[in-house]
C-alpha positions as YAML, in Angstrom:
chain: A
units: angstrom
residues:
- id: 1
  name: MET
  ca: [-1.31, 242.47, 192.46]
- id: 2
  name: GLY
  ca: [-2.14, 241.35, 196.00]
- id: 3
  name: VAL
  ca: [-4.87, 240.25, 198.05]
- id: 4
  name: TRP
  ca: [-5.57, 242.93, 201.11]
- id: 5
  name: VAL
  ca: [-5.12, 241.96, 204.35]
- id: 6
  name: THR
  ca: [-5.84, 244.44, 206.66]
- id: 7
  name: SER
  ca: [-8.96, 246.69, 206.57]
- id: 8
  name: GLN
  ca: [-6.82, 249.16, 209.17]
- id: 9
  name: PRO
  ca: [-4.07, 251.06, 207.63]
- id: 10
  name: ALA
  ca: [-0.59, 250.94, 209.29]
- id: 11
  name: ARG
  ca: [1.53, 253.92, 210.81]
- id: 12
  name: ILE
  ca: [5.02, 254.88, 209.29]
- id: 13
  name: ASN
  ca: [7.52, 256.35, 211.52]
- id: 14
  name: ARG
  ca: [10.17, 258.99, 210.34]
- id: 15
  name: THR
  ca: [12.42, 256.26, 209.01]
- id: 16
  name: ASN
  ca: [9.82, 255.00, 206.69]
- id: 17
  name: GLN
  ca: [9.43, 251.44, 208.62]
- id: 18
  name: VAL
  ca: [5.86, 250.34, 208.83]
- id: 19
  name: ILE
  ca: [4.41, 250.02, 212.30]
- id: 20
  name: LEU
  ca: [1.40, 247.48, 212.28]
- id: 21
  name: SER
  ca: [-1.36, 247.93, 214.57]
- id: 22
  name: LEU
  ca: [-2.62, 245.24, 217.04]
- id: 23
  name: GLU
  ca: [-5.74, 244.73, 214.83]
- id: 24
  name: SER
  ca: [-3.20, 244.22, 211.57]
- id: 25
  name: ARG
  ca: [-1.12, 241.70, 213.43]
- id: 26
  name: ASN
  ca: [-4.32, 239.74, 214.34]
- id: 27
  name: ARG
  ca: [-5.42, 240.03, 210.85]
- id: 28
  name: ILE
  ca: [-1.99, 238.75, 209.52]
- id: 29
  name: ARG
  ca: [-2.21, 235.78, 212.08]
- id: 30
  name: GLU
  ca: [-5.69, 234.96, 210.95]
- id: 31
  name: THR
  ca: [-4.45, 235.02, 207.20]
- id: 32
  name: MET
  ca: [-1.77, 232.80, 208.00]
- id: 33
  name: TRP
  ca: [-4.07, 230.13, 209.68]
- id: 34
  name: ILE
  ca: [-6.21, 230.27, 206.70]
- id: 35
  name: LEU
  ca: [-3.77, 229.54, 204.15]
- id: 36
  name: GLY
  ca: [-2.72, 226.36, 206.08]
- id: 37
  name: ARG
  ca: [-1.42, 226.83, 209.53]
- id: 38
  name: GLN
  ca: [-1.78, 223.68, 211.19]
- id: 39
  name: ASP
  ca: [-1.85, 225.03, 214.63]
- id: 40
  name: PRO
  ca: [-4.16, 228.41, 214.98]
- id: 41
  name: CYS
  ca: [-2.65, 229.49, 218.17]
- id: 42
  name: ARG
  ca: [0.83, 229.55, 217.76]
- id: 43
  name: CYS
  ca: [2.05, 232.51, 215.80]
- id: 44
  name: ARG
  ca: [4.70, 234.50, 218.37]
- id: 45
  name: SER
  ca: [5.48, 237.94, 217.77]
- id: 46
  name: GLU
  ca: [9.26, 236.84, 216.40]
- id: 47
  name: GLU
  ca: [7.47, 234.53, 213.94]
- id: 48
  name: LEU
  ca: [5.21, 237.58, 212.81]
- id: 49
  name: SER
  ca: [7.89, 239.85, 212.13]
- id: 50
  name: VAL
  ca: [9.71, 237.25, 209.61]
- id: 51
  name: ILE
  ca: [6.22, 236.71, 208.13]
- id: 52
  name: THR
  ca: [5.82, 240.66, 207.37]
- id: 53
  name: HIS
  ca: [9.00, 240.52, 205.21]
- id: 54
  name: GLU
  ca: [6.64, 238.38, 202.72]
- id: 55
  name: PHE
  ca: [4.27, 241.41, 202.37]
- id: 56
  name: ILE
  ca: [4.30, 244.32, 199.86]
- id: 57
  name: TYR
  ca: [4.32, 247.62, 201.60]
- id: 58
  name: ARG
  ca: [2.60, 250.39, 199.15]
- id: 59
  name: ASP
  ca: [3.97, 253.80, 199.07]
- id: 60
  name: PRO
  ca: [2.09, 256.15, 201.58]
- id: 61
  name: PRO
  ca: [-0.25, 258.67, 199.29]
- id: 62
  name: LYS
  ca: [0.00, 262.13, 200.06]
- id: 63
  name: ASP
  ca: [-2.93, 264.32, 201.32]
- id: 64
  name: PRO
  ca: [-4.14, 267.98, 199.32]
- id: 65
  name: SER
  ca: [-1.83, 269.94, 201.71]
- id: 66
  name: GLY
  ca: [1.34, 268.06, 200.18]
- id: 67
  name: ARG
  ca: [1.95, 266.62, 203.70]
- id: 68
  name: LEU
  ca: [2.96, 262.76, 203.27]
- id: 69
  name: ARG
  ca: [-0.11, 260.97, 205.11]
- id: 70
  name: ARG
  ca: [1.60, 258.32, 207.52]
- id: 71
  name: THR
  ca: [-0.66, 255.15, 206.42]
- id: 72
  name: ALA
  ca: [0.00, 252.26, 204.39]
- id: 73
  name: ARG
  ca: [-1.83, 249.25, 203.31]
- id: 74
  name: ILE
  ca: [-0.33, 245.68, 203.38]
- id: 75
  name: TYR
  ca: [-0.96, 243.44, 200.55]
- id: 76
  name: LEU
  ca: [-0.15, 239.61, 200.49]
- id: 77
  name: ALA
  ca: [1.68, 238.03, 197.31]
- id: 78
  name: THR
  ca: [-0.83, 236.10, 195.29]
- id: 79
  name: SER
  ca: [2.24, 233.56, 194.77]
- id: 80
  name: ASP
  ca: [2.90, 233.30, 198.17]
- id: 81
  name: ILE
  ca: [-1.06, 232.34, 198.59]
- id: 82
  name: ILE
  ca: [-0.53, 229.49, 195.79]
- id: 83
  name: ALA
  ca: [2.58, 228.59, 197.51]
- id: 84
  name: ARG
  ca: [0.95, 227.96, 200.79]
- id: 85
  name: LEU
  ca: [-2.06, 226.11, 199.22]
- id: 86
  name: LYS
  ca: [0.28, 223.74, 197.67]
- id: 87
  name: LYS
  ca: [1.74, 222.88, 200.79]
- id: 88
  name: MET
  ca: [-1.49, 221.77, 201.71]
- id: 89
  name: ASP
  ca: [-1.41, 218.43, 199.90]
- id: 90
  name: ASN
  ca: [0.39, 216.54, 202.72]
- id: 91
  name: VAL
  ca: [-2.24, 217.19, 204.87]
- id: 92
  name: PRO
  ca: [-4.27, 213.77, 206.16]
- id: 93
  name: HIS
  ca: [-7.34, 213.09, 203.88]
- id: 94
  name: ILE
  ca: [-9.87, 213.21, 206.56]
- id: 95
  name: LEU
  ca: [-8.17, 216.72, 207.74]
- id: 96
  name: ALA
  ca: [-8.31, 217.59, 203.86]
- id: 97
  name: ILE
  ca: [-12.25, 217.16, 204.03]
- id: 98
  name: TYR
  ca: [-12.66, 219.09, 207.26]
- id: 99
  name: VAL
  ca: [-10.92, 222.14, 205.56]
- id: 100
  name: LEU
  ca: [-12.77, 221.49, 202.39]
- id: 101
  name: PHE
  ca: [-16.23, 221.74, 204.40]
- id: 102
  name: PHE
  ca: [-15.16, 224.80, 206.41]
- id: 103
  name: SER
  ca: [-13.56, 226.79, 203.57]
- id: 104
  name: LEU
  ca: [-16.75, 226.17, 201.47]
- id: 105
  name: GLY
  ca: [-19.03, 227.25, 204.03]
- id: 106
  name: CYS
  ca: [-17.05, 230.27, 204.67]
- id: 107
  name: ARG
  ca: [-18.53, 233.61, 203.99]
- id: 108
  name: ILE
  ca: [-16.88, 237.11, 203.52]
- id: 109
  name: GLU
  ca: [-18.66, 239.94, 205.88]
- id: 110
  name: GLU
  ca: [-17.13, 243.09, 206.29]
- id: 111
  name: GLY
  ca: [-13.94, 241.90, 205.38]
- id: 112
  name: MET
  ca: [-13.56, 239.07, 207.78]
- id: 113
  name: CYS
  ca: [-14.24, 235.37, 207.58]
- id: 114
  name: GLN
  ca: [-16.67, 234.18, 209.68]
- id: 115
  name: HIS
  ca: [-15.55, 230.86, 210.60]
- id: 116
  name: TYR
  ca: [-12.48, 232.43, 211.99]
- id: 117
  name: TYR
  ca: [-14.82, 233.74, 214.85]
- id: 118
  name: LEU
  ca: [-16.21, 230.15, 214.78]
- id: 119
  name: LEU
  ca: [-12.87, 228.35, 215.24]
- id: 120
  name: ARG
  ca: [-11.06, 230.72, 217.22]
- id: 121
  name: PRO
  ca: [-13.24, 232.72, 219.58]
- id: 122
  name: ILE
  ca: [-11.53, 234.59, 222.39]
- id: 123
  name: PRO
  ca: [-13.20, 234.97, 225.61]
- id: 124
  name: SER
  ca: [-12.31, 236.87, 228.46]
- id: 125
  name: ASP
  ca: [-10.15, 234.93, 231.19]
- id: 126
  name: SER
  ca: [-10.33, 237.34, 233.74]
- id: 127
  name: LEU
  ca: [-12.77, 235.87, 236.18]
- id: 128
  name: PRO
  ca: [-13.27, 236.44, 239.83]
- id: 129
  name: ILE
  ca: [-12.59, 232.77, 240.71]
- id: 130
  name: VAL
  ca: [-10.07, 232.96, 243.49]
- id: 131
  name: GLU
  ca: [-8.97, 230.52, 246.34]
- id: 132
  name: LEU
  ca: [-10.36, 231.78, 249.78]
- id: 133
  name: LYS
  ca: [-7.60, 232.32, 252.49]
- id: 134
  name: GLU
  ca: [-9.00, 231.56, 256.18]
- id: 135
  name: ASP
  ca: [-7.04, 232.38, 259.40]
- id: 136
  name: PRO
  ca: [-6.62, 228.53, 261.02]
- id: 137
  name: ASP
  ca: [-7.19, 229.63, 264.33]
- id: 138
  name: PRO
  ca: [-9.99, 227.84, 265.77]
- id: 139
  name: VAL
  ca: [-11.44, 230.47, 267.88]
- id: 140
  name: LEU
  ca: [-12.57, 232.18, 264.78]
- id: 141
  name: ASP
  ca: [-14.72, 229.43, 264.16]
- id: 142
  name: PRO
  ca: [-18.39, 229.60, 264.83]
- id: 143
  name: LYS
  ca: [-19.87, 227.78, 268.05]
- id: 144
  name: GLU
  ca: [-22.71, 225.31, 267.84]
- id: 145
  name: ARG
  ca: [-24.90, 227.98, 268.69]
- id: 146
  name: ASP
  ca: [-24.23, 230.26, 266.04]
- id: 147
  name: LEU
  ca: [-25.11, 227.50, 263.35]
- id: 148
  name: ASN
  ca: [-28.96, 227.07, 264.14]
- id: 149
  name: GLU
  ca: [-30.46, 226.20, 260.58]
- id: 150
  name: THR
  ca: [-33.71, 228.27, 261.02]
- id: 151
  name: GLU
  ca: [-31.99, 231.54, 262.02]
- id: 152
  name: LEU
  ca: [-29.76, 231.16, 258.88]
- id: 153
  name: ARG
  ca: [-32.29, 230.54, 256.64]
- id: 154
  name: SER
  ca: [-33.97, 233.47, 257.92]
- id: 155
  name: ILE
  ca: [-30.93, 235.92, 257.45]
- id: 156
  name: LEU
  ca: [-30.36, 234.09, 253.84]
- id: 157
  name: GLY
  ca: [-33.84, 234.58, 252.89]
- id: 158
  name: SER
  ca: [-34.82, 234.18, 249.10]
- id: 159
  name: HIS
  ca: [-31.01, 233.87, 248.11]
- id: 160
  name: PHE
  ca: [-31.02, 230.20, 249.28]
- id: 161
  name: ASP
  ca: [-30.63, 228.29, 246.16]
- id: 162
  name: PRO
  ca: [-30.86, 224.35, 246.75]
- id: 163
  name: HIS
  ca: [-29.56, 223.90, 243.23]
- id: 164
  name: PHE
  ca: [-26.22, 225.52, 244.02]
- id: 165
  name: MET
  ca: [-26.05, 224.94, 247.67]
- id: 166
  name: SER
  ca: [-26.50, 222.40, 250.60]
- id: 167
  name: VAL
  ca: [-26.64, 222.64, 254.41]
- id: 168
  name: THR
  ca: [-25.62, 219.04, 254.56]
- id: 169
  name: SER
  ca: [-22.72, 216.81, 252.58]
- id: 170
  name: PRO
  ca: [-24.26, 215.93, 249.15]
- id: 171
  name: GLU
  ca: [-23.89, 212.81, 247.13]
- id: 172
  name: ASP
  ca: [-21.49, 214.33, 244.37]
- id: 173
  name: LYS
  ca: [-23.13, 212.55, 241.30]
- id: 174
  name: TYR
  ca: [-21.24, 215.45, 239.16]
- id: 175
  name: ALA
  ca: [-17.51, 214.88, 240.24]
- id: 176
  name: VAL
  ca: [-15.15, 214.31, 237.61]
- id: 177
  name: SER
  ca: [-13.89, 210.97, 237.50]
- id: 178
  name: ASP
  ca: [-10.94, 209.32, 235.64]
- id: 179
  name: ASP
  ca: [-13.30, 206.59, 235.00]
- id: 180
  name: LEU
  ca: [-15.93, 208.39, 232.72]
- id: 181
  name: ASN
  ca: [-14.74, 208.45, 228.95]
- id: 182
  name: ASP
  ca: [-14.93, 211.68, 226.68]
- id: 183
  name: SER
  ca: [-18.65, 210.82, 225.50]
- id: 184
  name: GLU
  ca: [-20.07, 210.55, 228.95]
- id: 185
  name: MET
  ca: [-18.53, 214.17, 230.18]
- id: 186
  name: ARG
  ca: [-19.03, 215.93, 227.04]
- id: 187
  name: GLN
  ca: [-22.95, 217.01, 227.31]
- id: 188
  name: ARG
  ca: [-25.10, 217.57, 224.30]
- id: 189
  name: PRO
  ca: [-25.25, 221.80, 223.45]
- id: 190
  name: THR
  ca: [-28.80, 223.07, 224.29]
- id: 191
  name: GLY
  ca: [-30.47, 226.21, 223.28]
- id: 192
  name: THR
  ca: [-30.38, 227.69, 219.72]
- id: 193
  name: MET
  ca: [-27.58, 226.58, 217.06]
- id: 194
  name: PRO
  ca: [-24.97, 229.40, 216.50]
- id: 195
  name: LYS
  ca: [-25.94, 231.28, 213.39]
- id: 196
  name: GLU
  ca: [-22.57, 231.08, 212.12]
- id: 197
  name: ILE
  ca: [-22.72, 227.16, 212.25]
- id: 198
  name: LYS
  ca: [-26.52, 227.03, 210.90]
- id: 199
  name: ALA
  ca: [-25.51, 229.54, 208.05]
- id: 200
  name: MET
  ca: [-22.66, 227.22, 207.11]
- id: 201
  name: GLU
  ca: [-23.04, 225.40, 203.53]
- id: 202
  name: PHE
  ca: [-21.29, 222.11, 202.65]
- id: 203
  name: GLU
  ca: [-20.50, 220.94, 199.01]
- id: 204
  name: ILE
  ca: [-18.74, 217.76, 197.48]
- id: 205
  name: HIS
  ca: [-17.41, 217.76, 194.06]
- id: 206
  name: GLY
  ca: [-19.41, 221.09, 193.43]
- id: 207
  name: LYS
  ca: [-22.63, 219.56, 194.82]
- id: 208
  name: LYS
  ca: [-24.47, 220.72, 197.92]
- id: 209
  name: LEU
  ca: [-25.38, 218.24, 200.26]
- id: 210
  name: GLY
  ca: [-28.98, 217.17, 201.12]
- id: 211
  name: LYS
  ca: [-31.00, 218.96, 204.12]
- id: 212
  name: LYS
  ca: [-30.59, 215.72, 206.36]
- id: 213
  name: LEU
  ca: [-27.01, 215.47, 205.44]
- id: 214
  name: ARG
  ca: [-26.35, 219.12, 206.17]
- id: 215
  name: ARG
  ca: [-27.98, 219.00, 209.24]
- id: 216
  name: LYS
  ca: [-25.91, 216.22, 210.49]
- id: 217
  name: PHE
  ca: [-22.78, 217.88, 209.86]
- id: 218
  name: GLN
  ca: [-24.12, 221.16, 211.42]
- id: 219
  name: LEU
  ca: [-25.29, 219.04, 214.78]
- id: 220
  name: TRP
  ca: [-21.80, 217.03, 214.71]
- id: 221
  name: LEU
  ca: [-19.50, 220.54, 214.28]
- id: 222
  name: TRP
  ca: [-21.72, 222.27, 217.30]
- id: 223
  name: ASN
  ca: [-21.63, 219.29, 219.42]
- id: 224
  name: TYR
  ca: [-17.44, 218.83, 218.83]
- id: 225
  name: MET
  ca: [-16.96, 222.64, 219.57]
- id: 226
  name: PHE
  ca: [-19.62, 222.71, 222.58]
- id: 227
  name: CYS
  ca: [-17.76, 223.47, 225.92]
- id: 228
  name: PRO
  ca: [-19.77, 222.30, 228.87]
- id: 229
  name: VAL
  ca: [-19.39, 223.55, 232.29]
- id: 230
  name: VAL
  ca: [-18.77, 220.35, 234.68]
- id: 231
  name: TYR
  ca: [-20.23, 221.33, 238.35]
- id: 232
  name: THR
  ca: [-19.02, 219.75, 241.31]
- id: 233
  name: TRP
  ca: [-19.79, 220.11, 245.08]
- id: 234
  name: GLN
  ca: [-17.10, 222.13, 247.10]
- id: 235
  name: ASP
  ca: [-16.98, 222.32, 251.02]
- id: 236
  name: LEU
  ca: [-16.35, 225.90, 251.70]
- id: 237
  name: GLY
  ca: [-15.73, 224.99, 255.72]
- id: 238
  name: ASN
  ca: [-17.97, 225.77, 258.79]
- id: 239
  name: ARG
  ca: [-17.41, 229.72, 258.59]
- id: 240
  name: PHE
  ca: [-19.47, 229.56, 255.37]
- id: 241
  name: TRP
  ca: [-23.20, 228.49, 255.53]
- id: 242
  name: PRO
  ca: [-24.41, 226.75, 253.29]
- id: 243
  name: ARG
  ca: [-20.94, 225.33, 253.61]
- id: 244
  name: TYR
  ca: [-21.43, 223.03, 250.75]
- id: 245
  name: VAL
  ca: [-21.81, 224.71, 247.05]
- id: 246
  name: LYS
  ca: [-21.73, 224.04, 243.44]
- id: 247
  name: VAL
  ca: [-19.04, 225.62, 241.49]
- id: 248
  name: GLY
  ca: [-18.20, 224.72, 237.81]
- id: 249
  name: SER
  ca: [-15.11, 224.20, 235.97]
- id: 250
  name: CYS
  ca: [-14.46, 223.57, 231.99]
- id: 251
  name: TYR
  ca: [-13.80, 220.28, 230.56]
- id: 252
  name: ASN
  ca: [-10.62, 220.53, 228.81]
- id: 253
  name: LYS
  ca: [-9.05, 216.83, 228.47]
- id: 254
  name: ARG
  ca: [-9.41, 217.04, 224.80]
- id: 255
  name: SER
  ca: [-9.20, 219.81, 222.20]
- id: 256
  name: CYS
  ca: [-12.32, 221.68, 220.96]
- id: 257
  name: SER
  ca: [-10.93, 223.06, 217.55]
- id: 258
  name: ILE
  ca: [-10.02, 221.62, 214.24]
- id: 259
  name: PRO
  ca: [-7.27, 221.68, 213.65]
- id: 260
  name: GLU
  ca: [-6.54, 220.58, 217.26]
- id: 261
  name: GLY
  ca: [-4.96, 223.06, 219.57]
- id: 262
  name: MET
  ca: [-7.64, 225.01, 221.46]
- id: 263
  name: VAL
  ca: [-9.19, 223.92, 224.72]
- id: 264
  name: CYS
  ca: [-12.25, 225.05, 226.74]
- id: 265
  name: LYS
  ca: [-11.81, 227.83, 229.20]
- id: 266
  name: PRO
  ca: [-13.86, 230.24, 231.74]
- id: 267
  name: ALA
  ca: [-15.79, 232.78, 229.38]
- id: 268
  name: ARG
  ca: [-18.31, 234.03, 232.03]
- id: 269
  name: SER
  ca: [-19.09, 233.86, 235.41]
- id: 270
  name: ALA
  ca: [-22.22, 234.47, 237.80]
- id: 271
  name: HIS
  ca: [-22.76, 234.67, 241.62]
- id: 272
  name: PHE
  ca: [-24.92, 233.32, 244.30]
- id: 273
  name: THR
  ca: [-25.20, 234.96, 247.93]
- id: 274
  name: ILE
  ca: [-24.02, 232.87, 251.10]
- id: 275
  name: LEU
  ca: [-23.21, 233.71, 254.51]
- id: 276
  name: ARG
  ca: [-19.73, 234.10, 255.81]
- id: 277
  name: TRP
  ca: [-18.76, 234.31, 259.72]
- id: 278
  name: ARG
  ca: [-16.69, 237.28, 259.71]
- id: 279
  name: CYS
  ca: [-14.80, 238.40, 263.34]
- id: 280
  name: LEU
  ca: [-13.38, 241.47, 264.02]
- id: 281
  name: THR
  ca: [-11.37, 242.78, 266.98]
- id: 282
  name: ARG
  ca: [-12.90, 246.34, 268.31]
- id: 283
  name: ARG
  ca: [-11.38, 247.64, 271.39]
- id: 284
  name: GLY
  ca: [-9.95, 244.70, 272.66]
- id: 285
  name: VAL
  ca: [-13.24, 242.75, 272.25]
- id: 286
  name: LEU
  ca: [-13.64, 239.82, 269.62]
- id: 287
  name: LYS
  ca: [-16.87, 240.22, 267.85]
- id: 288
  name: CYS
  ca: [-18.34, 237.82, 265.30]
- id: 289
  name: THR
  ca: [-21.33, 237.82, 263.07]
- id: 290
  name: TRP
  ca: [-22.57, 236.09, 259.87]
- id: 291
  name: ILE
  ca: [-22.44, 238.56, 256.95]
- id: 292
  name: PRO
  ca: [-23.91, 237.94, 253.34]
- id: 293
  name: VAL
  ca: [-21.38, 237.59, 250.63]
- id: 294
  name: GLN
  ca: [-21.28, 236.90, 246.90]
- id: 295
  name: TYR
  ca: [-19.63, 233.74, 245.96]
- id: 296
  name: PRO
  ca: [-18.39, 233.74, 242.28]
- id: 297
  name: PHE
  ca: [-18.76, 230.40, 240.01]
- id: 298
  name: ILE
  ca: [-17.87, 229.72, 236.24]
- id: 299
  name: SER
  ca: [-21.29, 229.72, 234.26]
- id: 300
  name: GLU
  ca: [-20.01, 229.25, 230.57]
- id: 301
  name: CYS
  ca: [-17.07, 227.91, 228.94]
- id: 302
  name: LYS
  ca: [-15.85, 228.59, 225.58]
- id: 303
  name: CYS
  ca: [-13.42, 227.38, 222.97]
- id: 304
  name: SER
  ca: [-9.95, 229.63, 223.17]
- id: 305
  name: CYS
  ca: [-6.19, 229.17, 222.99]
- id: 306
  name: PRO
  ca: [-4.46, 228.03, 225.80]
- id: 307
  name: LYS
  ca: [-1.87, 230.43, 227.55]
...
C-alpha cells in the first residue's frame, strides 16, 4: 500500500506511458522536500524524471462503456518514505528541532500540507519596474522657465505625495549601507500575524508548549520569514518632476527560509503619479510639455525560490 501523492490524475498516452500534469510534478517536488530534501528549491526536471521511477503506477480503470480511461493515480511506496526519514539522522541537532516543530504543527487540509505554503510562497516576479531610457540630447531638457514649482504643483494637484517624492535632494536616511548589520536592516513585521503561523502548535516529547513560549516561537518564525521593503531615494533627472522619488527593493542579504535557499523577492507593485517632460517634433517644429505619468515601485516582498 502506498501514500497518495497527487489529487489530480495523470494522463496516459497510447504507449501506456504516464504523463504527469504540472500540478502533479509540483506535488512530487513538495513530497520530496517534506521527506527530507534540505534544499526546497532545487528539484530540476531531470531529477524529477528519475524520482518518478520510484512511484507505483496503478492500472487505469475502465468506464462503463468499456473504454480505457486515460487516467492514473500515483503512489509513493511506504518503504521509500521510511528510508528517506532514516536519512534525516545526520541532520544537525538544531535543524532537527526546527523540522520537528514544523512537522508537528503541520495540518492536512484539502490534501495539502499548509506549512508548504508557509515556507515556499511563490509570488509573481513580473513587475513593471524597468530602467528608463532617455535621449541624452540637452535640447530635450526643460529650461529654467519650465521648472516653476508653483505651476507644476498646480498641474500635479493631489497626486503630489511628499512621502514618496521630493523637489529637492532629500537626506537618504533609508539608503542601504554596508555598515548596517542584518538586525538593523530587517524590520519587524507589522499587521496581523499570518493565520498559518498563528495556527501552529509546537510539541516537545509529546507535550504542548505553554502559551507564552508558543507565542515566542510564532513571533520568531514570523520575524525570520518576514521580507521588508527597503526604500531609497532615486534621482530621475530634470526631465521628471518631482525629480526625486522613493523606490523600494527587497532585502536579500540572507535567506528567509528554513532550510536555507529561499530569498526575499518582489511580490507586488504600486504606482504614484509624477510629471514627465515630453518633446515631439511636429511639422518640423519641436514642441515640449509636461505630461502626467504613472511611475511603478515595489510595494511588497515575499520569500521565494531564486531563479
